[in-house]
DRENPA-3360 file (N, C-alpha, C; in nm, 2 decimals, always signed):
BEGIN
1 = MWILLFAA = +9.95/-12.97/-5.93/+9.91/-13.05/-5.81/+9.80/-12.98/-5.74 ~ +9.81/-12.85/-5.71/+9.70/-12.78/-5.64/+9.58/-12.77/-5.72 ~ +9.60/-12.75/-5.85/+9.49/-12.74/-5.94/+9.41/-12.87/-5.94 ~ +9.47/-12.99/-5.94/+9.40/-13.11/-5.94/+9.33/-13.13/-5.81 ~ +9.39/-13.09/-5.70/+9.32/-13.10/-5.57/+9.19/-13.01/-5.57 ~ +9.21/-12.89/-5.62/+9.10/-12.79/-5.63/+8.99/-12.85/-5.72 ~ +9.03/-12.91/-5.83/+8.93/-12.96/-5.92/+8.85/-13.08/-5.86 ~ +8.93/-13.16/-5.79/+8.86/-13.28/-5.72/+8.77/-13.23/-5.61;
9 = FSLTLVIA = +8.81/-13.13/-5.53/+8.73/-13.08/-5.43/+8.60/-13.01/-5.49 ~ +8.62/-12.93/-5.60/+8.50/-12.87/-5.66/+8.41/-12.97/-5.72 ~ +8.46/-13.08/-5.78/+8.37/-13.18/-5.83/+8.30/-13.25/-5.72 ~ +8.36/-13.27/-5.61/+8.30/-13.34/-5.49/+8.18/-13.25/-5.44 ~ +8.21/-13.12/-5.43/+8.10/-13.02/-5.39/+7.98/-13.02/-5.49 ~ +8.01/-13.03/-5.61/+7.90/-13.03/-5.71/+7.82/-13.16/-5.70 ~ +7.89/-13.27/-5.69/+7.82/-13.40/-5.68/+7.73/-13.40/-5.55 ~ +7.79/-13.35/-5.44/+7.71/-13.35/-5.31/+7.59/-13.25/-5.32;
17 = GCYAHRSA = +7.61/-13.14/-5.39/+7.50/-13.05/-5.41/+7.39/-13.11/-5.50 ~ +7.43/-13.18/-5.60/+7.33/-13.25/-5.69/+7.25/-13.35/-5.61 ~ +7.33/-13.43/-5.53/+7.26/-13.53/-5.45/+7.16/-13.47/-5.35 ~ +7.21/-13.37/-5.28/+7.12/-13.30/-5.18/+6.99/-13.25/-5.25 ~ +7.01/-13.19/-5.37/+6.90/-13.13/-5.44/+6.80/-13.24/-5.49 ~ +6.86/-13.35/-5.54/+6.77/-13.46/-5.58/+6.70/-13.52/-5.46 ~ +6.77/-13.54/-5.35/+6.70/-13.59/-5.23/+6.59/-13.50/-5.19 ~ +6.62/-13.37/-5.19/+6.51/-13.27/-5.14/+6.39/-13.28/-5.23;
25 = RRFSVVDL = +6.41/-13.29/-5.36/+6.30/-13.30/-5.46/+6.22/-13.43/-5.44 ~ +6.29/-13.54/-5.41/+6.23/-13.67/-5.39/+6.14/-13.66/-5.26 ~ +6.20/-13.59/-5.16/+6.12/-13.59/-5.03/+6.00/-13.49/-5.04 ~ +6.01/-13.40/-5.14/+5.90/-13.30/-5.14/+5.77/-13.35/-5.21 ~ +5.79/-13.46/-5.28/+5.67/-13.52/-5.35/+5.62/-13.64/-5.26 ~ +5.54/-13.60/-5.17/+5.48/-13.69/-5.07/+5.33/-13.67/-5.06 ~ +5.25/-13.77/-5.09/+5.11/-13.76/-5.07/+5.07/-13.82/-4.93 ~ +4.94/-13.81/-4.90/+4.90/-13.85/-4.76/+4.92/-14.00/-4.75;
33 = AHWQTIVA = +4.89/-14.08/-4.85/+4.92/-14.23/-4.84/+5.06/-14.26/-4.81 ~ +5.15/-14.19/-4.88/+5.29/-14.21/-4.86/+5.34/-14.16/-4.72 ~ +5.27/-14.05/-4.68/+5.30/-14.00/-4.54/+5.27/-14.11/-4.44 ~ +5.16/-14.17/-4.45/+5.12/-14.28/-4.36/+5.22/-14.39/-4.36 ~ +5.27/-14.43/-4.48/+5.37/-14.53/-4.49/+5.50/-14.49/-4.42 ~ +5.54/-14.37/-4.44/+5.66/-14.32/-4.37/+5.64/-14.33/-4.22 ~ +5.53/-14.28/-4.17/+5.50/-14.28/-4.02/+5.50/-14.42/-3.97 ~ +5.45/-14.51/-4.05/+5.44/-14.65/-4.01/+5.58/-14.72/-4.00;
41 = RLQPVPFE = +5.67/-14.66/-4.08/+5.81/-14.72/-4.08/+5.90/-14.66/-3.97 ~ +5.85/-14.56/-3.89/+5.92/-14.51/-3.78/+5.93/-14.63/-3.68 ~ +6.05/-14.64/-3.62/+6.08/-14.75/-3.53/+6.08/-14.69/-3.39 ~ +6.04/-14.77/-3.29/+6.03/-14.72/-3.15/+6.16/-14.69/-3.09 ~ +6.17/-14.58/-3.02/+6.29/-14.54/-2.95/+6.24/-14.51/-2.80 ~ +6.32/-14.55/-2.70/+6.27/-14.53/-2.56/+6.29/-14.38/-2.53 ~ +6.18/-14.30/-2.56/+6.19/-14.16/-2.56/+6.21/-14.10/-2.43 ~ +6.15/-14.15/-2.32/+6.17/-14.10/-2.19/+6.31/-14.10/-2.15;
49 = GLERVALD = +6.38/-14.22/-2.17/+6.52/-14.23/-2.14/+6.60/-14.14/-2.23 ~ +6.57/-14.14/-2.35/+6.65/-14.06/-2.45/+6.63/-13.91/-2.41 ~ +6.52/-13.87/-2.37/+6.50/-13.73/-2.33/+6.58/-13.70/-2.21 ~ +6.58/-13.79/-2.12/+6.66/-13.77/-1.99/+6.81/-13.75/-2.03 ~ +6.86/-13.83/-2.12/+7.00/-13.82/-2.16/+7.03/-13.69/-2.24 ~ +6.94/-13.66/-2.33/+6.95/-13.54/-2.41/+6.95/-13.41/-2.32 ~ +6.85/-13.40/-2.23/+6.84/-13.29/-2.15/+6.96/-13.28/-2.05 ~ +7.02/-13.39/-2.01/+7.14/-13.39/-1.93/+7.25/-13.32/-2.01;
57 = HLQPRGCQ = +7.25/-13.34/-2.14/+7.36/-13.28/-2.22/+7.32/-13.14/-2.26 ~ +7.20/-13.11/-2.29/+7.16/-12.98/-2.34/+7.14/-12.87/-2.23 ~ +7.10/-12.92/-2.11/+7.07/-12.83/-2.00/+7.16/-12.87/-1.88 ~ +7.29/-12.83/-1.88/+7.37/-12.87/-1.77/+7.33/-12.81/-1.64 ~ +7.35/-12.88/-1.53/+7.32/-12.84/-1.40/+7.45/-12.83/-1.32 ~ +7.44/-12.80/-1.19/+7.56/-12.79/-1.10/+7.64/-12.92/-1.09 ~ +7.57/-13.03/-1.07/+7.63/-13.16/-1.07/+7.61/-13.23/-1.20 ~ +7.72/-13.22/-1.28/+7.71/-13.27/-1.42/+7.74/-13.42/-1.44;
65 = LQLETDEI = +7.77/-13.49/-1.33/+7.80/-13.63/-1.34/+7.69/-13.71/-1.29 ~ +7.57/-13.69/-1.33/+7.45/-13.75/-1.28/+7.43/-13.89/-1.34 ~ +7.46/-13.91/-1.47/+7.43/-14.04/-1.54/+7.57/-14.11/-1.56 ~ +7.57/-14.24/-1.52/+7.68/-14.32/-1.55/+7.67/-14.38/-1.69 ~ +7.79/-14.42/-1.74/+7.80/-14.48/-1.88/+7.70/-14.59/-1.90 ~ +7.69/-14.69/-1.82/+7.60/-14.80/-1.84/+7.45/-14.75/-1.83 ~ +7.42/-14.65/-1.75/+7.29/-14.60/-1.74/+7.25/-14.52/-1.87 ~ +7.34/-14.45/-1.92/+7.32/-14.37/-2.04/+7.29/-14.47/-2.16;
73 = WELVGGWE = +7.37/-14.58/-2.16/+7.36/-14.68/-2.27/+7.22/-14.75/-2.26 ~ +7.18/-14.78/-2.14/+7.05/-14.84/-2.12/+6.93/-14.75/-2.15 ~ +6.95/-14.62/-2.11/+6.84/-14.52/-2.13/+6.81/-14.50/-2.28 ~ +6.91/-14.50/-2.37/+6.89/-14.48/-2.51/+6.86/-14.61/-2.58 ~ +6.86/-14.72/-2.51/+6.82/-14.85/-2.58/+6.94/-14.93/-2.64 ~ +7.06/-14.89/-2.60/+7.18/-14.96/-2.65/+7.19/-14.95/-2.81 ~ +7.25/-15.05/-2.86/+7.27/-15.05/-3.01/+7.14/-15.04/-3.09 ~ +7.04/-15.11/-3.04/+6.91/-15.12/-3.10/+6.85/-14.98/-3.11;
81 = GLHHMRRN = +6.86/-14.91/-2.99/+6.81/-14.77/-2.99/+6.88/-14.68/-3.08 ~ +7.01/-14.69/-3.09/+7.09/-14.60/-3.18/+7.06/-14.64/-3.32 ~ +7.04/-14.76/-3.35/+7.01/-14.80/-3.49/+6.87/-14.75/-3.53 ~ +6.77/-14.75/-3.44/+6.64/-14.70/-3.47/+6.65/-14.55/-3.49 ~ +6.73/-14.48/-3.41/+6.74/-14.33/-3.42/+6.80/-14.30/-3.56 ~ +6.90/-14.38/-3.60/+6.96/-14.35/-3.73/+6.86/-14.37/-3.85 ~ +6.78/-14.48/-3.84/+6.68/-14.50/-3.94/+6.57/-14.40/-3.94 ~ +6.53/-14.36/-3.82/+6.42/-14.26/-3.81/+6.46/-14.12/-3.86;
89 = ANLMIQLA = +6.59/-14.10/-3.85/+6.64/-13.96/-3.89/+6.60/-13.93/-4.04 ~ +6.63/-14.03/-4.13/+6.59/-14.00/-4.27/+6.44/-13.99/-4.29 ~ +6.37/-14.06/-4.21/+6.22/-14.05/-4.23/+6.17/-13.92/-4.18 ~ +6.23/-13.87/-4.07/+6.19/-13.73/-4.02/+6.22/-13.62/-4.12 ~ +6.32/-13.63/-4.20/+6.35/-13.54/-4.30/+6.23/-13.54/-4.40 ~ +6.19/-13.66/-4.44/+6.08/-13.67/-4.54/+5.95/-13.62/-4.48 ~ +5.93/-13.64/-4.35/+5.81/-13.59/-4.29/+5.81/-13.44/-4.28 ~ +5.92/-13.38/-4.26/+5.93/-13.23/-4.26/+5.91/-13.18/-4.40;
97 = AFVRQWNH = +5.96/-13.24/-4.50/+5.94/-13.20/-4.64/+5.79/-13.20/-4.68 ~ +5.72/-13.29/-4.62/+5.57/-13.31/-4.65/+5.50/-13.18/-4.62 ~ +5.54/-13.11/-4.52/+5.47/-12.98/-4.47/+5.49/-12.87/-4.57 ~ +5.59/-12.88/-4.66/+5.61/-12.78/-4.76/+5.49/-12.74/-4.84 ~ +5.39/-12.83/-4.85/+5.27/-12.81/-4.93/+5.19/-12.70/-4.87 ~ +5.20/-12.68/-4.74/+5.12/-12.58/-4.66/+5.20/-12.46/-4.62 ~ +5.33/-12.48/-4.59/+5.41/-12.37/-4.54/+5.55/-12.39/-4.59 ~ +5.58/-12.35/-4.71/+5.70/-12.38/-4.78/+5.83/-12.33/-4.71;
105 = NEATVVAE = +5.82/-12.20/-4.67/+5.94/-12.14/-4.60/+5.98/-12.21/-4.47 ~ +5.88/-12.22/-4.38/+5.92/-12.28/-4.25/+5.96/-12.42/-4.26 ~ +5.88/-12.50/-4.35/+5.91/-12.64/-4.36/+6.05/-12.66/-4.42 ~ +6.09/-12.58/-4.51/+6.22/-12.59/-4.58/+6.33/-12.56/-4.47 ~ +6.31/-12.46/-4.39/+6.41/-12.43/-4.28/+6.42/-12.55/-4.18 ~ +6.30/-12.59/-4.14/+6.30/-12.70/-4.04/+6.36/-12.83/-4.10 ~ +6.33/-12.86/-4.22/+6.38/-12.98/-4.29/+6.53/-12.97/-4.29 ~ +6.59/-12.86/-4.32/+6.73/-12.84/-4.32/+6.79/-12.85/-4.18;
113 = RIRQDSLL = +6.73/-12.80/-4.08/+6.77/-12.81/-3.95/+6.77/-12.96/-3.90 ~ +6.67/-13.03/-3.94/+6.66/-13.17/-3.91/+6.77/-13.25/-3.98 ~ +6.80/-13.21/-4.11/+6.90/-13.27/-4.18/+7.04/-13.25/-4.12 ~ +7.06/-13.13/-4.07/+7.19/-13.10/-4.00/+7.20/-13.18/-3.87 ~ +7.09/-13.19/-3.79/+7.09/-13.27/-3.67/+7.11/-13.42/-3.71 ~ +7.06/-13.46/-3.82/+7.07/-13.60/-3.86/+7.22/-13.63/-3.89 ~ +7.29/-13.54/-3.95/+7.43/-13.55/-3.98/+7.51/-13.57/-3.85 ~ +7.48/-13.48/-3.75/+7.54/-13.49/-3.62/+7.51/-13.62/-3.55;
121 = LKRAILRV = +7.39/-13.67/-3.56/+7.35/-13.80/-3.51/+7.43/-13.91/-3.57 ~ +7.43/-13.91/-3.70/+7.50/-14.02/-3.77/+7.65/-14.02/-3.74 ~ +7.71/-13.90/-3.73/+7.85/-13.89/-3.70/+7.87/-13.94/-3.55 ~ +7.79/-13.91/-3.46/+7.80/-13.95/-3.32/+7.79/-14.10/-3.31 ~ +7.69/-14.16/-3.38/+7.67/-14.31/-3.38/+7.79/-14.38/-3.44 ~ +7.85/-14.33/-3.55/+7.97/-14.38/-3.60/+8.08/-14.38/-3.50 ~ +8.10/-14.27/-3.43/+8.20/-14.26/-3.33/+8.18/-14.36/-3.21 ~ +8.05/-14.37/-3.18/+8.02/-14.47/-3.07/+8.07/-14.61/-3.11;
129 = GLHRIWVY = +8.04/-14.65/-3.23/+8.08/-14.78/-3.28/+8.23/-14.79/-3.28 ~ +8.30/-14.69/-3.33/+8.44/-14.70/-3.34/+8.50/-14.70/-3.20 ~ +8.45/-14.63/-3.11/+8.51/-14.62/-2.97/+8.47/-14.74/-2.89 ~ +8.36/-14.80/-2.91/+8.32/-14.92/-2.84/+8.41/-15.04/-2.88 ~ +8.45/-15.04/-3.01/+8.53/-15.15/-3.06/+8.68/-15.13/-3.00 ~ +8.73/-15.01/-3.00/+8.86/-14.99/-2.96/+8.86/-14.96/-2.81 ~ +8.98/-14.91/-2.76/+9.00/-14.89/-2.62/+8.94/-14.76/-2.57 ~ +8.89/-14.67/-2.65/+8.84/-14.54/-2.61/+8.70/-14.55/-2.55;
137 = RLRTPFYV = +8.67/-14.64/-2.47/+8.54/-14.65/-2.41/+8.50/-14.53/-2.33 ~ +8.60/-14.46/-2.28/+8.58/-14.34/-2.20/+8.50/-14.23/-2.28 ~ +8.52/-14.23/-2.41/+8.46/-14.12/-2.49/+8.32/-14.16/-2.53 ~ +8.28/-14.29/-2.52/+8.15/-14.34/-2.57/+8.03/-14.26/-2.51 ~ +8.03/-14.23/-2.38/+7.91/-14.16/-2.33/+7.90/-14.02/-2.39 ~ +8.01/-13.95/-2.43/+8.00/-13.82/-2.49/+7.93/-13.83/-2.62 ~ +7.96/-13.93/-2.70/+7.90/-13.95/-2.83/+7.75/-13.99/-2.82 ~ +7.72/-14.07/-2.72/+7.59/-14.12/-2.70/+7.50/-13.99/-2.66;
145 = HQAASSYY = +7.56/-13.91/-2.57/+7.49/-13.78/-2.54/+7.47/-13.70/-2.67 ~ +7.56/-13.69/-2.75/+7.54/-13.61/-2.88/+7.44/-13.67/-2.96 ~ +7.44/-13.80/-2.98/+7.33/-13.87/-3.06/+7.20/-13.85/-3.00 ~ +7.18/-13.87/-2.87/+7.05/-13.85/-2.80/+7.01/-13.70/-2.82 ~ +7.10/-13.61/-2.80/+7.06/-13.47/-2.81/+7.01/-13.43/-2.95 ~ +7.09/-13.48/-3.05/+7.05/-13.46/-3.19/+6.91/-13.51/-3.22 ~ +6.89/-13.64/-3.18/+6.76/-13.70/-3.21/+6.65/-13.63/-3.13 ~ +6.67/-13.59/-3.01/+6.57/-13.52/-2.93/+6.54/-13.38/-3.00;
153 = LMTRRLLA = +6.64/-13.31/-3.05/+6.61/-13.19/-3.12/+6.53/-13.21/-3.25 ~ +6.57/-13.32/-3.32/+6.49/-13.35/-3.44/+6.35/-13.37/-3.41 ~ +6.32/-13.45/-3.31/+6.18/-13.48/-3.28/+6.10/-13.36/-3.24 ~ +6.17/-13.27/-3.16/+6.10/-13.15/-3.11/+6.07/-13.06/-3.23 ~ +6.17/-13.04/-3.32/+6.15/-12.95/-3.43/+6.04/-13.01/-3.52 ~ +6.04/-13.14/-3.55/+5.93/-13.19/-3.63/+5.79/-13.18/-3.57 ~ +5.78/-13.21/-3.44/+5.65/-13.20/-3.38/+5.60/-13.06/-3.37 ~ +5.69/-12.96/-3.35/+5.65/-12.82/-3.34/+5.61/-12.78/-3.48;
161 = LYETNQYL = +5.67/-12.83/-3.59/+5.63/-12.79/-3.72/+5.49/-12.85/-3.75 ~ +5.46/-12.97/-3.71/+5.33/-13.03/-3.74/+5.23/-12.96/-3.65 ~ +5.26/-12.93/-3.53/+5.17/-12.87/-3.44/+5.11/-12.73/-3.49 ~ +5.20/-12.66/-3.56/+5.16/-12.53/-3.61/+5.11/-12.53/-3.75 ~ +5.14/-12.63/-3.83/+5.11/-12.63/-3.97/+5.02/-12.75/-4.02 ~ +5.02/-12.85/-3.94/+4.94/-12.97/-3.98/+4.88/-13.04/-3.86 ~ +4.80/-12.96/-3.78/+4.76/-13.01/-3.65/+4.67/-13.13/-3.66 ~ +4.61/-13.16/-3.77/+4.52/-13.28/-3.78/+4.61/-13.41/-3.79;
169 = LYPHLAAA = +4.73/-13.40/-3.84/+4.82/-13.51/-3.85/+4.91/-13.52/-3.72 ~ +4.92/-13.41/-3.65/+5.01/-13.40/-3.53/+4.99/-13.52/-3.43 ~ +4.87/-13.55/-3.39/+4.85/-13.65/-3.29/+4.91/-13.79/-3.33 ~ +4.88/-13.82/-3.46/+4.93/-13.95/-3.51/+5.08/-13.95/-3.52 ~ +5.14/-13.84/-3.56/+5.29/-13.84/-3.56/+5.35/-13.84/-3.42 ~ +5.29/-13.77/-3.33/+5.34/-13.77/-3.19/+5.33/-13.91/-3.13 ~ +5.23/-13.98/-3.16/+5.22/-14.11/-3.11/+5.32/-14.21/-3.17 ~ +5.35/-14.19/-3.29/+5.45/-14.27/-3.36/+5.59/-14.24/-3.31;
177 = L = +5.62/-14.12/-3.28/+5.75/-14.08/-3.23/+5.77/-14.11/-3.09;
% end
């Protein structure tokens, strides 16, 4: 019984590793025309409101009950804003992988950090959906805070990577995000 569980777990890890490797290879083959297509696919997110929610979560102050649930929901753009964040997350991983052509080491680390933030974002959005459907509406703002914080960190990491390694493309990317 334990051997079967261990084998199933090992097989799952191998499949996940192969998928991650394949995705990373696919993302690393990006030319400038494809980069422009990816940037054009980025969807608008209300960044000022999102930044306010994210910093409320990442930089706590003395009075930590500054934002109400409805205000948080409005600042991130509601379901539409969360949906756009989720879609943009995958695109940001591809954009980070593009920089590998000039700075392989830093771009690889930043792409992985963005991928990790993306996983946290997607998990938080899933929980928002589950908690909005059921009775646990009290927990919704916590997950919206997590989603906003993850997305905020992803954008900051990506913009910092472009600012230091691909400064000619930086203004176009900054405008799109």
